[in-house]
VEXDREN-2710 file (C-alpha; in Angstrom, 1 decimal):
% VEXDREN-2710
k/r/px/py/pz
1/MET/-33.4/-9.0/-4.2
2/ILE/-30.5/-6.6/-4.3
3/PRO/-29.7/-5.3/-0.8
4/LYS/-30.2/-1.6/0.0
5/VAL/-27.0/0.2/1.0
6/SER/-26.7/3.6/2.8
7/ILE/-23.5/5.5/2.0
8/LEU/-22.5/7.9/4.8
9/TRP/-20.5/11.0/3.7
10/VAL/-19.5/13.8/6.1
11/ASN/-18.4/17.3/5.1
12/TYR/-16.6/19.9/7.2
13/ASN/-14.9/23.0/5.8
14/SER/-13.7/21.2/2.7
15/LEU/-13.1/24.2/0.5
16/SER/-9.4/23.7/0.5
17/PHE/-9.9/20.3/-1.3
18/ILE/-13.4/20.9/-2.8
19/ASN/-12.5/19.5/-6.2
20/LEU/-11.5/16.2/-4.5
21/ALA/-14.7/16.2/-2.4
22/LEU/-16.8/16.7/-5.6
23/GLU/-14.8/14.0/-7.3
24/SER/-15.8/11.7/-4.4
25/LEU/-19.5/12.5/-4.8
26/GLN/-19.3/12.1/-8.6
27/ALA/-17.8/8.7/-8.1
28/VAL/-20.7/7.7/-5.9
29/LYS/-23.1/8.7/-8.6
30/ASP/-21.1/6.6/-11.1
31/LEU/-21.2/3.4/-9.0
32/ASP/-22.5/0.4/-10.9
33/TYR/-24.7/-0.6/-7.9
34/PRO/-28.4/0.0/-8.4
35/ASN/-29.8/0.1/-4.9
36/TYR/-28.1/2.7/-2.7
37/GLU/-28.7/6.0/-1.1
38/LEU/-26.2/8.8/-0.3
39/ILE/-26.5/10.6/3.0
40/VAL/-24.5/13.8/3.2
41/VAL/-24.1/15.5/6.6
42/ASP/-22.5/18.9/6.8
43/ASN/-20.8/19.6/10.2
44/GLY/-21.6/23.3/10.3
45/SER/-19.2/24.3/7.6
46/VAL/-18.5/28.1/7.4
47/ASP/-16.1/28.2/4.4
48/GLY/-18.7/28.0/1.7
49/SER/-18.2/24.3/1.0
50/PHE/-21.7/23.4/2.0
51/GLU/-23.2/25.6/-0.6
52/ILE/-21.0/24.2/-3.3
53/ILE/-21.8/20.6/-2.4
54/LYS/-25.5/21.4/-2.2
55/LYS/-25.4/22.9/-5.7
56/PHE/-23.5/19.9/-7.0
57/LEU/-26.0/17.4/-5.5
58/ASN/-28.9/19.3/-6.9
59/GLU/-27.4/19.6/-10.4
60/SER/-26.1/16.1/-10.7
61/ASN/-29.3/14.4/-9.5
62/ILE/-27.5/12.0/-7.1
63/LYS/-29.9/10.0/-5.0
64/SER/-29.1/11.7/-1.7
65/LYS/-30.3/13.2/1.6
66/LEU/-28.5/16.4/2.7
67/ILE/-28.4/17.3/6.3
68/ARG/-26.8/20.5/7.7
69/LEU/-25.8/20.7/11.3
70/ASN/-25.4/24.0/13.1
71/ARG/-22.2/23.0/14.8
72/ASN/-19.3/20.6/14.2
73/LEU/-20.0/17.2/15.8
74/GLY/-16.8/15.7/14.5
75/PHE/-16.3/12.7/12.3
76/THR/-18.1/10.4/14.7
77/GLY/-21.0/12.7/15.4
78/GLY/-21.6/13.5/11.8
79/ASN/-21.6/9.9/10.8
80/ASN/-23.9/9.1/13.7
81/VAL/-26.4/11.6/12.4
82/ALA/-26.1/10.1/8.9
83/TYR/-26.5/6.6/10.3
84/ALA/-29.7/7.6/12.2
85/ALA/-31.1/9.1/8.9
86/ARG/-30.5/5.9/6.9
87/ASP/-33.3/4.0/5.2
88/PRO/-34.5/1.4/7.8
89/ASN/-34.5/-1.2/5.1
90/SER/-30.8/-0.8/4.4
91/LYS/-28.9/-4.0/5.0
92/TYR/-25.5/-2.4/4.8
93/VAL/-23.9/1.0/5.5
94/VAL/-20.8/2.3/3.9
95/LEU/-18.4/4.8/5.4
96/LEU/-16.8/7.0/2.7
97/ASN/-14.5/9.9/3.5
98/SER/-14.9/13.2/1.6
99/ASP/-11.3/12.8/0.3
100/ALA/-11.7/9.2/-0.9
101/VAL/-12.8/8.3/-4.4
102/PRO/-14.4/4.8/-4.9
103/ARG/-14.0/2.8/-8.0
104/ARG/-17.1/2.2/-10.1
105/ASP/-17.4/-1.6/-9.4
106/SER/-16.3/-1.4/-5.8
107/LEU/-19.6/-1.3/-4.0
108/ARG/-21.0/-4.1/-6.0
109/ARG/-18.0/-6.3/-5.2
110/LEU/-18.1/-5.4/-1.5
111/VAL/-21.8/-6.3/-1.2
112/GLU/-21.2/-9.6/-3.0
113/ILE/-18.5/-10.4/-0.4
114/MET/-20.8/-9.5/2.5
115/GLU/-23.6/-11.5/1.0
116/SER/-21.4/-14.6/0.7
117/ASP/-20.4/-14.8/4.3
118/LYS/-22.9/-13.8/7.1
119/SER/-20.1/-13.9/9.7
120/LEU/-18.6/-10.8/8.3
121/GLY/-19.5/-7.6/10.2
122/ALA/-17.3/-5.3/8.1
123/VAL/-15.1/-5.5/5.0
124/GLN/-12.8/-3.3/3.0
125/GLY/-10.6/-3.7/0.0
126/ILE/-7.3/-2.2/-0.9
127/ILE/-7.4/1.6/-0.7
128/LEU/-4.6/3.3/-2.7
129/ASN/-3.0/6.6/-2.2
130/TYR/-4.5/9.2/-4.5
131/ASP/-1.7/8.8/-7.1
132/GLU/-2.6/5.1/-7.1
133/ARG/1.1/4.1/-7.0
134/SER/1.0/2.6/-3.5
135/ILE/-1.3/1.3/-0.7
136/ASP/-2.9/3.8/1.6
137/THR/-4.6/1.2/3.8
138/ALA/-5.2/-2.5/3.7
139/GLY/-7.1/-2.7/7.0
140/ASP/-6.6/-1.1/10.4
141/PHE/-4.8/-2.9/13.2
142/VAL/-4.3/-2.4/17.0
143/SER/-1.5/-3.6/19.2
144/GLU/-1.5/-4.6/22.8
145/LEU/0.0/-1.1/23.5
146/LEU/-3.0/0.4/21.6
147/GLU/-0.6/1.5/18.8
148/THR/-2.1/1.4/15.3
149/PRO/0.3/-0.4/12.9
150/THR/-0.2/0.0/9.2
151/PRO/1.7/-3.1/7.8
152/LEU/1.1/-2.6/4.1
153/GLN/1.0/1.2/3.9
154/GLY/3.3/2.4/1.1
155/PHE/3.7/-1.0/-0.5
156/PRO/2.9/-1.7/-4.2
157/PRO/-0.9/-2.0/-5.0
158/ASP/-0.6/-5.8/-5.6
159/SER/1.1/-6.6/-2.3
160/LEU/-1.9/-8.3/-0.7
161/LYS/-2.4/-11.7/-2.3
162/LYS/-5.2/-13.2/-0.2
163/PRO/-7.9/-12.0/2.3
164/ILE/-6.7/-11.3/5.8
165/PHE/-8.4/-10.6/9.1
166/ALA/-8.0/-7.1/10.5
167/THR/-8.8/-5.4/13.8
168/SER/-11.0/-2.9/12.0
169/ALA/-12.0/-1.6/8.6
170/ASP/-10.7/1.8/7.7
171/ALA/-13.4/4.5/7.7
172/ALA/-12.0/6.0/4.5
173/TYR/-14.1/3.5/2.6
174/SER/-15.6/0.3/4.0
175/ILE/-18.9/-1.5/4.3
176/PHE/-20.7/-2.7/7.5
177/ARG/-23.5/-5.0/8.2
178/VAL/-26.4/-3.1/9.9
179/GLU/-27.3/-6.3/11.8
180/ALA/-23.8/-6.3/13.4
181/ILE/-23.9/-2.6/14.2
182/GLU/-27.3/-3.1/16.0
183/LYS/-25.7/-5.7/18.3
184/LEU/-23.0/-3.4/19.5
185/SER/-23.0/-2.1/23.1
186/ASN/-23.7/1.5/22.1
187/ALA/-27.1/2.9/21.2
188/ARG/-28.8/1.3/18.1
189/TRP/-29.2/4.7/16.5
190/LYS/-25.5/5.4/16.1
191/ILE/-22.5/3.6/14.5
192/PHE/-19.7/5.2/16.5
193/ASP/-18.9/5.9/20.1
194/ASP/-18.7/9.6/20.9
195/LEU/-14.9/10.1/20.3
196/PHE/-15.4/13.1/17.9
197/ALA/-12.4/11.9/15.8
198/CYS/-9.3/9.7/16.0
199/PHE/-9.2/6.0/17.0
200/ASP/-12.9/5.9/16.2
201/ASP/-12.8/3.2/13.5
202/HIS/-10.4/1.1/15.6
203/LEU/-12.8/1.1/18.5
204/LEU/-15.7/0.3/16.1
205/GLY/-13.7/-2.7/14.8
206/LEU/-13.0/-4.0/18.3
207/ARG/-16.7/-3.7/19.2
208/ILE/-17.7/-5.7/16.0
209/TRP/-15.3/-8.5/17.0
210/ASN/-16.7/-8.4/20.5
211/ALA/-20.2/-8.7/19.1
212/GLY/-19.2/-12.0/17.4
213/TYR/-18.6/-10.8/13.9
214/LYS/-15.4/-10.8/11.8
215/ILE/-13.6/-8.1/9.8
216/LYS/-11.7/-8.9/6.6
217/VAL/-9.6/-7.1/4.0
218/PHE/-9.8/-8.5/0.5
219/PRO/-7.2/-8.0/-2.3
220/ILE/-9.4/-5.9/-4.5
221/ILE/-8.7/-2.3/-5.2
222/THR/-11.7/-0.3/-4.2
223/ALA/-10.7/3.4/-3.9
224/LYS/-8.0/6.0/-3.9
225/HIS/-7.6/8.3/-0.9
226/ASN/-5.8/11.6/-0.2
227/ARG/-5.3/10.9/3.5
228/GLY/-5.1/13.9/5.8
229/SER/-7.1/16.4/3.8
230/SER/-8.9/17.5/6.9
231/PHE/-5.7/17.4/9.0
232/ARG/-3.1/18.8/6.7
233/LYS/-0.6/18.9/9.5
234/VAL/-0.5/17.5/13.1
235/GLN/-2.6/20.0/15.1
236/PRO/-3.2/20.5/18.8
237/LEU/-6.8/19.2/18.5
238/GLN/-5.6/16.0/16.8
239/LEU/-3.0/15.3/19.4
240/TYR/-5.5/16.0/22.2
241/LEU/-8.0/13.6/20.6
242/ILE/-5.4/10.9/20.1
243/ILE/-4.3/11.0/23.8
244/ARG/-7.8/11.3/25.2
245/ASN/-9.3/8.5/23.0
246/VAL/-6.5/6.1/23.5
247/LEU/-6.8/6.5/27.2
248/ILE/-10.6/6.0/27.0
249/VAL/-10.1/2.7/25.1
250/ASN/-7.4/1.7/27.6
251/GLU/-9.8/2.1/30.5
252/ILE/-12.5/0.0/28.9
253/SER/-10.3/-2.7/27.4
254/ASN/-8.2/-5.5/29.0
255/SER/-4.8/-5.0/27.6
256/ARG/-2.2/-6.6/29.9
257/TYR/-0.2/-3.4/29.4
258/LYS/-2.9/-1.1/30.8
259/ASN/-0.7/0.6/33.4
260/LEU/2.3/0.8/31.0
261/ILE/0.1/2.6/28.4
262/ARG/-0.7/5.3/30.9
263/LEU/3.0/5.7/31.8
264/LEU/4.0/5.8/28.1
265/ILE/1.5/8.6/27.4
266/LEU/2.8/10.5/30.5
267/ARG/6.3/10.2/29.1
268/GLU/5.0/11.8/25.9
269/LEU/3.5/14.6/27.9
270/ALA/6.7/15.1/29.8
271/LYS/8.5/15.7/26.5
272/TRP/6.1/18.6/25.7
273/ILE/6.4/20.1/29.2
274/MET/10.2/19.9/29.0
275/ALA/10.2/21.5/25.5
276/LYS/8.1/24.4/26.9
277/PHE/10.4/24.8/29.9
278/LEU/13.4/25.0/27.7
279/GLY/11.8/27.4/25.3
280/LEU/11.9/25.0/22.4
281/ILE/8.2/25.5/21.3
282/LYS/8.4/28.2/18.7
283/ILE/5.0/27.9/17.0
284/PRO/2.4/30.1/18.8
285/GLU/-0.5/27.6/18.5
286/TYR/1.7/25.0/20.3
287/LYS/2.5/27.2/23.3
288/LYS/-0.5/25.8/25.2
289/MET/0.1/22.2/24.1
290/PRO/1.4/20.9/27.5
291/ALA/-1.7/22.1/29.3
292/LEU/-4.0/20.9/26.6
293/LEU/-2.5/17.4/26.6
294/LEU/-2.6/17.2/30.4
295/LYS/-6.3/18.0/30.1
296/ALA/-6.6/15.2/27.5
297/PHE/-4.9/12.8/29.9
298/ALA/-7.2/13.6/32.8
299/GLU/-10.4/13.6/30.6
300/GLY/-9.4/10.3/28.9
301/ILE/-9.1/8.4/32.2
302/LYS/-12.1/10.1/33.8
303/THR/-14.3/9.4/30.7
304/GLY/-13.1/5.8/30.4
305/ARG/-13.9/5.1/34.0
306/SER/-17.4/6.7/33.9
307/LYS/-20.4/4.5/34.4
308/ASN/-21.6/4.6/30.8
309/TRP/-18.3/3.7/29.3
310/GLN/-17.6/0.9/31.8
311/MET/-20.9/-0.7/30.9
312/ALA/-19.5/-1.2/27.4
313/LYS/-16.1/-2.8/28.1
314/ILE/-14.3/-4.6/25.3
315/ASP/-12.1/-7.7/25.2
316/LEU/-9.1/-6.7/23.2
317/TYR/-8.2/-10.3/22.6
318/LYS/-11.3/-11.3/20.8
319/ALA/-9.9/-9.4/17.8
320/PRO/-6.8/-10.0/15.7
321/ILE/-4.3/-7.7/17.3
322/PHE/-0.5/-7.3/17.2
323/ALA/1.0/-9.0/20.2
324/VAL/3.8/-7.2/22.0
325/ARG/6.5/-8.9/23.9
326/PHE/7.1/-7.5/27.4
327/THR/10.7/-6.6/26.6
328/ASP/9.6/-4.7/23.5
329/ALA/6.8/-3.0/25.4
330/LEU/9.3/-1.4/27.8
331/SER/11.2/0.1/24.9
332/GLN/8.3/1.4/22.9
333/ILE/6.2/4.5/23.1
334/ILE/2.7/5.3/21.8
335/LYS/3.0/6.6/18.3
336/LEU/2.2/10.3/18.8
337/HIS/4.1/12.7/16.8
338/ILE/5.3/16.2/17.9
END
């Protein structure tokens, strides 16, 4: 029997890249896999993109469920709603970004891989940049400093020669075993922890490893991706989420550099405070950045230390992560860009 797959696809104010979003949906329709459902969740869009997507789904007769929310629950919240709405008979769920376009044979090949190895909790292939000239992602990784290295990003498409283990599968386009998700420490009705966005798929990967499953990247090209369509430039909200979420994960994990990670983020905050003091922040929307990031620092630690989060601690070292020598740790800084 061909396993049922639920494809989760979240929209939020995608009018600026609506042609790409529709290309993604059309590619889903064209998949050569016969047993899937598409679950589209709109995160309270107000730019007209919901109406365009609804019309496209109706006219193209894609096998889909369309859910509209009255507010933006973020990437994690939107996908959690989609996950809860999946067919209970689905053996696998797929995360697919609205700016990623899957290849026709990709889902079939990913399912075949999952079916061949029950120890796999998640899998992804090679996702290329939209021009298909180089790699966008070949798996997500985390270091002991909770950095997120991307070792093959920008390399030629054929750079990966054999399957490799990864900390996590990139949420741009990846497949997950429902059985594995149901064994995670968070509620069974959701796939992500409540991070809104940023560092979400990394934490999901760590949880999957902690649940006793593995994550692999295979040298097959599965999609093209125009990364950053939702965040065209680094925004205050994005920086806030990165700092807050890294600190949350730091509080619930066992990195030997837990205290150093806090200090490194404080150093990054100090750069913003000094920039404001010296009058170097010229963009109006960044004027309140120091206060916003201090709030992110406080909320990250407080949230991570809360009872609910502490009940779901993770062992960083159960996953394949990048080790960091102590001497290197002292000279590095969390990769947050101003």
